[in-house]
N, C-alpha and C positions, 0 to 999 in steps of 0.2 A: 314443649319442645317442638321445633320446626320439622318439616318433612325431611326425611333423609333422601338425598339425591345421590345415587351411585355415579361415580366418575370412572369410566372405563377407558383405559389406555392400552390398546392391544393391536396386534397385527401391524406393527410399524417398525421401520428402522429410521431413526432420526439422530442427528448429531449437532453438537455445538450450540445448544440452547439451555434454557433454564426452566425448571419444573418446580412449581410451588404447591406443595400439598399442605394446606393450612386451614381448610374449612372444617371446623370441628363437627359439623353435621353431615359430612359427606364421607361415606366409605370409598376409598380409592382402590381400584383394582389395576395392578400392573401386570400385564401379560394376559393370556399367553401370546407367544410369537411377538414379543416386544424386545427391541434392541436399542439401547441408548448408549451413545458414544460421546465422550467429552462433554457430559452434561453436568450442571450444578443442580442438585436436587435438594430443595428446602423441605424439611420434615417438621411439621408442628401438629401432629395428630397422634392419637393413641394407637397402641398396637392393634386393637380390634378393627380400626378403620384403615389399616394398611394391609391389603391383601395382595400377596405376591405369588404368582404361579407361572413359572416358565419365562421369566424375564432375564435378559442379558444386559449387564452394565459393564462398559469398557471405559477405563480412564475417566470415571465419574467422581464427583465430589459430593458426598452427602453431608449436609449441614443440619444436625439435629438440634432444633431450637427449643424443644420440650422433651424432657427425659423420656426415652422410649423404653418401656418395661416389658419384659417377658415376650419378646417377639421372636418366635422360632422360624417364621416363614422366610427369613433370609436363606435358609437351607433349600429353598425352592428357587433361588436366584443364582445365576452365574455371575460372579464378581471377579473382574480381572483388572488389575492396576487401579483400583479405586481408593479414595481417601475418605476417612470418616472423621467428623468433628462433632463434639457434643457429648451428652451423657447417655450411655446405653447400659441398661441393667437387665440381667437374665436373658440376654439375646444369644442366639446360636447362628453360626455361619458355616458354610461348607457343604459337604456331601454326607447326607444321613439316609442310608438306604431304608426304604419302606416307611419314611416319615410322611405319611399323608400323600395326597395327590400332588404330583409334580416334583417329587423328590429327585427324580432322575435328571432334572435340569440343574441341580445344585452343585456349586463348586466355588472355591475361593483361591486365588493366587495373586502374588505381587501386590497385596493391599497394605495400606498404611493407616494404623490406628494411633499414631503418636500424638495427634491432637484431640483424641477422644478420652473420655473417662469411662473405662469398662469396669463393671462390677458383676461378678458371677456370669461372665460371658464365655462361650466355648467355641473352639474351632473343631469342626467335625470332619473326619474323613479327608483331610487335606494336609499338605506338608506345611507345618508352621514355620519352617525355615524361610519360606518366601514372604512371610508376614512381618511387618514392623509393628511391634507391640508398644503400648504406652509405658513410659518409665514410671518410677516411683513418684507418687504414692500408690500407683498400680503395680502389681507383680503378676507374673505369668508362670504357671507350672506346666512344663512341657512333658508330654507322655505321662499324664497323671495316673493312668491305670498301671502302666509298666513300672513306674517308680513308686507306687503306693507303699510297698513294704519298706523300701529305703526311707521314705518320708515318715513312716510310722516308727522308725527306729530311734527317734529323738523325742524329747519332751517339748511340746509346743505350749506357748503361753495361753492363759485363759481357757476358753472352750474351743479354740480353733482346732485343736487336735481331735477332740471327740466329735465335733460337728462337721468339720471339713475333711481333715486328713484321714481319719478312720473310715470315711465313707467313699474315698476316691475310687476304690475297686468296684463300687456299685454304679459308677458312671456308665452311660451307653458305650458299647464296645468301640465305637468309632470316634470317641473323644480323644483329640490329639493335643489340645491345650486348654487350660482353664485360667482366665484372668480375673483377679480379685482387686478390690479397692481397699487399701490398708486402713484408711480412716473409717470407712463403713464397717469393716471387720472388727476393728478395735472397739467401736461403740457397741456393736451387736454381741460380741463374744468375749467381753470382759478382759480386754488386754489393751496394750498401747502399740502405737506404730513402732516405737523403738524396740520393744520386746519382740515384736514380730520380725523386724528387720534383722535383729541379732541372730535369729535362727535361720532365716532365709539365706543369709550370706554364706551359710555352710554348704549350699547345694548348687551344683552347676546345672541342674535341670530347672532352676527357677531364674527367670529374667526379671530384673527390677531396675 
């Protein structure tokens, strides 16, 4: 394996450019005191090589070229008017108090995920009404903690009820929305997209 070369992008305000984070051997540090406006950011790195602390993104487009898995550090970024494209799995966005160093910078509003595939992704501590979520085959549960008992009141297909719905009340208190990918859920939890959708259609707290 080659030498790791840290790439530090901090203490800047820059606009109208393109940023490519694609070197698999380089950890990229975005922030602190970084403000990017109207940027196109190309992401082709693993979560462990994308370190965000105190960065602001305004009207930026993120093109995720390689599935980004289990990246919670978006909650240390301020995201305003941004668009996401590509596959994101197990990622969290928004404001999550006391989640590691830099959480106070976190926030999300007026962002668009309609061209993304989200699987097990959450909006934390922010108003999901300002977010455009991806449509089916993705679906989004709004206020999953507050609606947990209502969602438990019906029978869900396969193991979706026992694995996901029965555990909604254990999500972090600031969880405002949870987006799942129905095809992935169907494969993992012994059901079908059709069976899932038939139940989902009964709830006004689920966007699909």
